[in-house]
C-alpha positions, 0 to 999 in steps of 0.5 A, spaced: 404 979 062 408 973 060 407 967 065 415 966 065 416 973 067 410 973 072 414 967 076 420 971 077 416 977 079 413 973 084 418 969 087 422 975 090 416 978 094 414 971 096 421 969 099 421 976 103 414 974 106 416 967 108 422 971 111 418 976 115 414 971 118 420 968 121 420 961 117 427 958 116 427 959 108 432 957 103 432 959 096 435 954 091 438 950 096 441 943 093 438 937 096 441 930 096 437 925 092 436 918 094 434 912 090 433 905 094 436 908 100 443 910 096 445 917 096 446 919 088 451 924 086 446 929 083 442 934 087 435 937 087 434 944 087 427 946 089 424 954 089 424 954 096 426 949 102 422 951 109 425 948 116 429 943 112 423 939 111 418 943 106 419 943 099 416 949 095 415 949 088 412 956 085 409 955 078 405 960 073 401 956 069 394 957 066 393 950 070 397 945 074 397 938 070 399 931 073 406 932 070 407 938 075 404 934 081 408 928 079 414 932 079 413 934 086 411 927 089 417 924 086 422 930 088 419 930 096 420 922 095 427 922 092 429 927 097 426 924 103 422 930 105 416 930 109 412 935 105 411 939 099 407 945 096 405 946 089 403 953 088 401 956 082 400 964 081 398 963 073 390 961 074 385 966 075 386 966 083 392 963 087 392 955 087 396 950 091 396 943 093 400 940 099 403 933 098 405 929 104 410 923 104 412 918 109 416 912 108 414 909 115 410 904 112 
């Protein structure tokens, strides 16, 4: 199965599963981006946003590289979100990583 097709195939059931578990979930919601505490005119659109604080990115790749990890780290930092989940369905078994951002230091 083509990995791009697999991502589209998995996204809908994944979203429904989150909704059924009573998570407050948004799909493709625009999030404001900040640079050095200045709001930019651009927006970031994650695959899912849960409880307004958790950014979820869905991938369907053979392996997650540092590029995808850097992308979600930069995304949660620039959007001032606390938590990011990178979920990959393209490997032999489900692979996911959690990323935490805090600007309190």
